Backbone bond lengths (Angstrom), bond angles and torsions (degrees), N, CA, C in turn:
res aa  C-N    CA-C-N  psi(-1)  N-CA   C-N-CA  omega(-1)  CA-C   N-CA-C  phi
1 M - - - 1.463 - - 1.532 107.63 -
2 N 1.352 116.73 129.59 1.465 119.08 -179.81 1.526 111.40 -86.81
3 A 1.340 116.29 174.59 1.477 121.35 -174.09 1.524 111.99 -63.81
4 S 1.346 117.59 -38.61 1.467 118.19 -177.57 1.529 111.75 -68.52
5 E 1.332 117.77 -33.74 1.467 119.56 176.17 1.519 110.45 -66.20
6 C 1.325 116.07 -40.82 1.465 120.72 179.18 1.533 109.91 -65.93
7 N 1.329 117.94 -44.04 1.462 121.69 179.42 1.522 111.70 -64.99
8 G 1.324 115.74 -33.51 1.459 119.41 179.63 1.513 112.66 -59.57
9 R 1.317 116.46 -27.55 1.471 120.18 -179.41 1.518 111.70 -65.94
10 W 1.316 118.64 -37.36 1.467 119.87 178.97 1.519 111.68 -96.83
11 C 1.326 117.69 -24.23 1.473 120.24 -178.80 1.525 112.49 -74.43
12 Q 1.308 117.42 -39.59 1.459 119.41 -176.40 1.530 112.22 -61.56
13 P 1.339 119.98 -49.81 1.470 118.59 177.73 1.537 111.90 -64.04
14 L 1.333 116.19 -33.71 1.465 119.81 177.38 1.525 109.84 -65.01
15 Y 1.322 116.69 -43.73 1.469 121.10 178.08 1.528 110.50 -61.17
16 E 1.315 116.89 -47.21 1.459 120.78 -178.41 1.526 111.61 -62.52
17 A 1.323 117.08 -33.66 1.462 121.05 -178.43 1.520 112.61 -82.54
18 K 1.335 118.45 -29.83 1.457 121.02 -168.19 1.529 115.74 -112.25
19 A 1.313 120.02 -19.51 1.468 121.53 -169.72 1.529 112.79 -57.25
20 A 1.322 118.25 -49.73 1.472 120.50 -178.09 1.522 110.82 -63.29
21 G 1.314 117.22 -41.09 1.460 120.70 178.34 1.520 111.98 -66.46
22 L 1.337 116.93 -35.09 1.463 119.97 178.05 1.527 111.19 -67.30
23 I 1.320 116.76 -36.11 1.467 119.38 176.66 1.519 110.04 -62.87
24 L 1.320 117.09 -44.29 1.461 120.51 176.91 1.527 110.64 -62.20
25 Y 1.321 116.65 -41.29 1.463 121.17 178.16 1.526 109.80 -62.22
26 G 1.317 116.87 -41.50 1.464 120.58 176.58 1.512 111.70 -60.57
27 R 1.337 116.12 -38.89 1.467 120.39 176.78 1.520 110.25 -63.72
28 A 1.335 116.89 -39.48 1.465 120.56 178.26 1.529 111.21 -66.41
29 L 1.332 116.44 -27.28 1.463 120.54 177.87 1.524 112.33 -84.27
30 G 1.340 116.91 -1.62 1.462 120.58 175.28 1.512 115.84 101.93
31 L 1.323 118.26 8.53 1.456 120.99 177.70 1.527 110.17 -85.60
32 S 1.326 115.80 154.13 1.461 119.21 171.86 1.520 107.82 -74.36
33 H 1.316 116.53 170.43 1.467 120.06 179.80 1.529 110.37 -60.14
34 G 1.317 116.56 -46.45 1.464 120.70 179.96 1.517 112.62 -63.69
35 E 1.333 116.63 -40.66 1.464 120.31 177.63 1.526 110.77 -63.63
36 A 1.325 116.35 -41.95 1.465 120.25 179.34 1.530 110.42 -62.63
37 E 1.331 117.11 -41.18 1.471 120.15 176.81 1.525 110.90 -61.65
38 D 1.347 116.49 -41.64 1.463 120.28 178.77 1.525 111.22 -61.90
39 V 1.321 116.52 -42.11 1.464 120.18 -178.73 1.532 110.46 -68.89
40 V 1.328 117.72 -35.48 1.473 120.26 174.98 1.527 109.36 -60.53
41 Q 1.320 116.10 -45.59 1.468 119.84 179.83 1.532 110.72 -62.30
42 E 1.333 117.37 -45.92 1.470 120.61 178.69 1.527 111.20 -60.20
43 T 1.323 116.20 -40.27 1.463 120.83 -179.00 1.522 110.72 -62.84
44 F 1.324 116.90 -47.23 1.459 119.09 -177.54 1.529 112.34 -73.35
45 L 1.316 117.52 -28.17 1.468 118.67 172.76 1.532 109.88 -64.57
46 A 1.341 115.73 -40.01 1.467 119.17 177.52 1.533 111.23 -67.44
47 L 1.319 117.20 -38.80 1.469 120.02 178.75 1.530 111.16 -62.42
48 L 1.320 115.80 -37.07 1.464 119.55 179.32 1.529 111.89 -67.38
49 Q 1.321 117.49 -21.59 1.466 121.23 -179.79 1.530 112.65 -84.48
50 L 1.327 117.08 -10.26 1.465 119.99 179.91 1.525 110.11 -64.32
51 P 1.334 117.44 143.42 1.470 119.26 -179.96 1.529 113.50 -70.60
52 H 1.357 116.86 -23.70 1.462 120.07 178.71 1.527 109.20 -155.22
53 Q 1.300 116.12 165.85 1.465 122.58 -179.23 1.536 109.87 -68.16
54 P 1.348 117.87 133.54 1.467 119.66 176.35 1.529 111.06 -65.89
55 N 1.338 116.15 161.73 1.470 121.01 179.43 1.519 112.15 -59.59
56 D 1.319 117.16 -42.95 1.471 122.46 179.78 1.527 108.02 -124.72
57 P 1.335 117.96 86.28 1.467 121.04 -174.37 1.531 113.89 -57.79
58 D 1.350 117.98 -38.24 1.469 120.13 -179.70 1.522 110.84 -61.32
59 H 1.327 116.27 -49.26 1.464 120.94 -179.79 1.525 110.60 -64.19
60 Y 1.318 116.88 -44.45 1.455 121.49 -179.41 1.527 110.59 -60.54
61 C 1.329 115.82 -43.01 1.471 121.31 179.58 1.526 110.74 -62.90
62 L 1.345 117.12 -48.20 1.465 120.29 178.97 1.522 111.24 -61.00
63 R 1.314 116.99 -43.32 1.464 121.36 -178.81 1.528 110.71 -65.57
64 A 1.332 116.38 -44.37 1.460 120.35 178.56 1.526 110.85 -63.38
65 F 1.325 116.57 -41.39 1.459 120.31 178.31 1.524 110.43 -63.45
66 R 1.325 116.62 -47.07 1.469 120.62 -178.54 1.528 110.62 -59.74
67 N 1.327 117.76 -45.25 1.461 120.69 179.57 1.521 111.58 -60.99
68 R 1.326 116.47 -44.58 1.468 119.83 178.95 1.521 111.51 -67.21
69 A 1.331 116.63 -38.83 1.465 120.02 179.35 1.524 110.71 -64.38
70 L 1.318 117.37 -42.83 1.461 120.03 179.23 1.524 111.28 -66.15
71 N 1.320 117.56 -38.69 1.470 119.95 175.90 1.521 111.06 -65.51
72 H 1.300 116.07 -41.76 1.464 121.63 179.11 1.528 110.58 -63.01
73 H 1.293 115.14 -36.58 1.462 123.75 -175.24 1.528 111.74 -66.35
74 R 1.312 117.17 -22.85 1.458 121.11 -170.94 1.525 114.70 -79.70
75 G 1.304 119.07 -13.37 1.462 121.09 -176.03 1.528 112.94 -69.86
76 L 1.325 117.33 138.92 1.467 122.59 -176.93 1.526 111.86 -62.38
77 W 1.327 118.12 -48.68 1.461 119.97 -176.95 1.517 111.08 -66.83
78 R 1.318 116.47 -36.24 1.456 119.50 177.42 1.524 110.59 -66.29
79 R 1.333 116.13 -37.17 1.462 119.93 178.46 1.526 110.12 -61.91
80 L 1.317 117.08 -43.20 1.463 119.84 178.57 1.532 111.49 -63.15
81 A 1.335 116.28 -41.11 1.470 119.53 178.26 1.529 110.59 -63.73
82 R 1.330 117.00 -39.56 1.471 120.18 178.75 1.520 111.24 -64.15
83 E 1.324 117.03 -38.69 1.461 119.08 179.19 1.526 110.99 -62.67
84 W 1.329 116.95 -38.62 1.457 119.55 177.17 1.524 111.26 -66.97
85 E 1.330 116.16 -34.42 1.463 119.61 -177.74 1.524 112.61 -86.59
86 S 1.316 118.44 -7.52 1.466 120.34 -174.27 1.522 112.77 -58.72
87 V 1.311 116.98 -21.73 1.465 120.20 176.95 1.525 110.33 -64.46
88 R 1.335 116.98 -31.92 1.463 122.19 -179.00 1.529 110.23 -110.85
89 W 1.315 119.23 56.88 1.462 121.78 -173.91 1.517 111.15 -55.11
90 F 1.298 117.30 -40.82 1.465 121.52 172.56 1.521 107.01 -116.90
91 E 1.328 116.90 143.57 1.452 119.19 172.72 1.514 108.40 -71.84
92 R 1.305 115.50 145.93 1.462 119.83 179.79 1.517 109.70 -96.27
93 G 1.298 114.79 134.88 1.452 120.40 177.12 1.521 110.27 -99.47
94 A 1.320 116.05 165.98 1.460 120.48 -179.13 1.524 111.75 -67.76
95 D 1.327 116.93 -28.32 1.459 120.48 -176.27 1.533 113.14 -95.78
96 Q 1.308 116.83 13.63 1.461 120.70 -177.47 1.529 109.78 -77.14
97 D 1.332 116.52 129.78 1.457 119.04 178.28 1.523 109.98 -98.58
98 Q 1.314 116.44 175.31 1.460 121.48 -176.09 1.513 112.60 -63.30
99 A 1.318 118.25 -41.97 1.463 121.03 -178.95 1.526 110.61 -63.84
100 E 1.327 116.71 -39.88 1.458 120.21 178.59 1.525 110.41 -65.64
101 A 1.319 116.73 -42.84 1.462 120.73 178.51 1.523 110.67 -62.05
102 E 1.311 116.81 -41.57 1.461 121.13 178.98 1.524 110.39 -66.05
103 A 1.316 118.07 -41.40 1.465 121.49 178.70 1.529 110.64 -62.47
104 M 1.319 117.14 -42.91 1.462 120.41 179.25 1.529 110.72 -65.80
105 R 1.320 116.75 -39.94 1.462 120.90 178.64 1.522 110.30 -63.52
106 R 1.326 116.54 -44.84 1.468 120.78 179.96 1.526 111.39 -66.81
107 L 1.336 117.71 -38.45 1.455 121.01 177.32 1.533 110.00 -61.96
108 A 1.317 116.49 -41.17 1.468 120.82 179.59 1.524 111.77 -64.97
109 Q 1.332 118.10 -25.23 1.460 122.06 -178.23 1.521 113.32 -84.54
110 L 1.328 117.44 -12.50 1.466 120.30 179.12 1.523 110.04 -67.86
111 P 1.330 116.84 154.44 1.465 118.79 171.30 1.531 109.57 -57.65
112 S 1.316 116.63 145.91 1.467 120.12 -173.38 1.525 112.32 -59.21
113 A 1.330 118.59 -34.46 1.464 120.47 -179.83 1.524 110.95 -64.24
114 Q 1.333 117.55 -41.09 1.466 121.34 178.79 1.521 110.21 -70.87
115 R 1.318 117.02 -43.16 1.459 121.64 -179.88 1.529 110.42 -60.61
116 E 1.332 116.48 -42.46 1.466 121.03 -179.15 1.521 111.24 -62.49
117 V 1.320 117.69 -44.42 1.465 121.07 -179.14 1.524 110.56 -66.90
118 I 1.327 117.52 -40.41 1.473 120.65 179.20 1.526 110.69 -61.87
119 V 1.319 117.38 -44.26 1.468 120.51 179.31 1.529 110.43 -64.15
120 L 1.335 117.20 -42.87 1.464 119.90 -179.82 1.528 111.43 -65.96
121 K 1.315 117.34 -37.51 1.467 121.33 -177.58 1.530 110.90 -73.88
122 I 1.320 116.88 -49.83 1.467 120.45 -173.33 1.524 112.13 -80.97
123 W 1.332 118.04 -51.47 1.457 119.82 -173.04 1.520 113.09 -85.38
124 H 1.328 117.10 -25.93 1.461 118.78 179.24 1.518 112.14 -103.90
125 G 1.337 117.42 -8.95 1.454 121.50 175.55 1.524 114.54 65.59
126 L 1.321 117.37 27.57 1.459 120.28 -179.34 1.526 111.27 -80.43
127 T 1.308 115.92 152.51 1.452 121.09 173.07 1.524 107.98 -80.22
128 F 1.331 116.35 165.30 1.462 119.27 177.84 1.527 110.70 -64.64
129 E 1.317 116.60 -31.82 1.468 119.85 177.19 1.532 110.00 -65.29
130 A 1.328 117.22 -44.44 1.464 120.72 178.97 1.528 110.98 -65.69
131 I 1.326 117.08 -39.91 1.464 120.63 177.21 1.526 109.60 -63.32
132 G 1.330 116.39 -43.13 1.459 120.24 177.94 1.518 111.76 -59.52
133 N 1.330 116.78 -43.94 1.472 120.31 177.84 1.519 111.30 -62.78
134 L 1.310 116.92 -41.55 1.455 121.68 -178.51 1.523 111.82 -65.89
135 L 1.329 117.35 -41.21 1.459 121.97 -174.82 1.526 113.37 -97.07
136 D 1.322 117.56 0.54 1.469 122.80 -176.73 1.525 112.11 58.61
137 I 1.334 115.40 45.77 1.465 122.61 174.98 1.521 107.40 -131.42
138 S 1.322 116.55 168.06 1.464 118.70 178.58 1.527 110.20 -75.69
139 P 1.330 117.92 155.26 1.465 120.71 175.85 1.540 111.23 -58.54
140 N 1.332 117.13 -34.44 1.467 119.77 178.49 1.524 111.78 -66.42
141 T 1.316 117.10 -37.97 1.467 120.74 176.44 1.523 109.93 -64.54
142 A 1.335 116.63 -43.57 1.467 120.53 177.73 1.526 110.20 -60.48
143 A 1.330 116.99 -44.96 1.465 120.62 179.90 1.531 110.77 -63.86
144 G 1.313 116.78 -38.91 1.465 120.01 178.48 1.519 111.97 -64.69
145 R 1.325 116.51 -43.93 1.474 119.91 178.43 1.522 110.22 -61.99
146 Y 1.318 115.74 -40.56 1.469 120.94 179.14 1.532 110.00 -63.30
147 R 1.320 115.63 -49.57 1.463 121.10 -177.98 1.527 111.37 -62.11
148 Y 1.341 117.14 -47.06 1.464 120.02 -179.51 1.527 111.23 -64.87
149 G 1.325 116.76 -39.14 1.465 120.02 178.06 1.517 111.98 -64.59
150 L 1.342 116.21 -45.11 1.467 119.25 178.56 1.523 111.27 -64.99
151 D 1.330 117.09 -38.08 1.469 119.66 177.41 1.524 111.27 -60.19
152 K 1.334 116.29 -41.98 1.466 120.02 177.68 1.525 110.83 -64.01
153 L 1.333 116.01 -42.89 1.467 119.02 178.89 1.527 110.86 -63.01
154 K 1.325 117.24 -45.00 1.465 121.09 -179.56 1.521 111.11 -62.63
155 L 1.314 116.58 -41.31 1.458 121.16 -179.53 1.525 111.56 -59.55
156 H 1.317 115.79 -42.75 1.467 120.30 -176.90 1.516 113.23 -86.84
157 M 1.336 117.85 -17.18 1.461 120.55 -174.95 1.523 113.71 -97.61
158 K 1.311 119.65 -4.49 1.464 120.25 -175.03 1.519 111.99 -54.54
159 G 1.313 117.63 -51.75 1.461 119.81 -178.22 1.514 112.41 -67.29
160 A 1.334 117.04 -44.26 1.463 120.82 -176.32 1.523 111.78 -71.00
161 A 1.313 116.50 -42.87 1.460 119.51 -174.14 1.513 112.83 -76.85
162 Y 1.300 116.48 -31.74 1.453 118.79 -174.34 1.519 112.80 -105.01
163 G 1.319 117.44 -6.83 1.449 120.36 178.40 1.525 112.26 64.63
164 R 1.302 116.57 31.24 1.460 121.00 -178.10 1.510 109.36 -125.01
165 D 1.323 116.55 147.37 1.451 120.90 177.74 1.518 111.52 -90.62
166 E 1.324 117.27 -29.04 1.459 119.86 -177.63 1.521 109.92 -85.97
167 P 1.329 116.40 150.92 1.465 119.18 178.44 1.533 110.70 -62.55
168 I 1.305 115.67 145.30 1.457 121.60 178.64 1.526 108.97 -72.33
169 G 1.316 117.10 140.24 1.444 121.49 174.83 1.514 114.93 91.91
170 E 1.322 117.82 -6.61 1.458 120.06 178.38 1.525 108.74 -99.73
171 P 1.331 117.10 149.32 1.468 119.42 -178.69 1.533 111.41 -64.15
172 I 1.313 114.70 147.20 1.460 121.42 178.66 1.523 107.33 -115.99
173 A 1.315 116.32 130.15 1.467 119.99 178.50 1.517 108.91 -73.79
174 I 1.319 116.45 127.93 1.460 120.60 178.74 1.516 107.57 -107.74
175 L 1.310 115.40 124.22 1.446 121.08 -179.09 1.513 110.88 -100.38
176 D 1.304 115.88 151.77 1.457 119.67 174.46 1.520 109.24 -67.51
177 A 1.310 115.49 147.64 1.461 119.53 176.01 1.517 108.82 -68.86
178 P 1.328 116.67 145.34 1.454 118.62 179.07 1.537 110.67 -66.90
179 S 1.296 115.64 152.42 1.462 119.64 179.21 1.527 109.19 -70.29
180 P 1.330 117.71 146.54 1.476 120.34 -178.41 1.519 111.10 -64.64
181 L 1.309 114.60 150.10 1.476 120.16 177.16 1.523 109.43 -72.34
182 A 1.295 116.04 143.10 1.462 119.80 -179.40 1.492 112.02 -88.25
């Protein structure tokens, strides 16, 4: 059995578990959907070339993807293409509702550092310690970026997400119903 057959045993389940999340992570890092797919492919081709399975394949995969995505992100022509596509940061599906569209729009407006931590925490299920290791920041910094990003999302999403005009948590005056007309 050669090295690529052996690597395929651990790479295939990793790919099946992580590919969709990595594409979303690539989008959070500023790549287009197609660019993110390309970087996922490059990452897994590199993983297949490893002589043996890393100690923590999930972390290694995320780190390898992030490094490739950031390198990919730096090209001038790609930057221009991303600016043209920035209007469509997420593709819209037929079943997308208004609240989801608003959430995606607000997520795209967050600073990239906050957006990156939110995607890693929610969609990849990483702890703040793991996020800190991945991004070379402290767990407290990761938690702060997450908290500040979520606070911004909550602030802007109250009306859209809850379908209410009044701020959440404040008292609402309740009036008696008018008497019926005679």
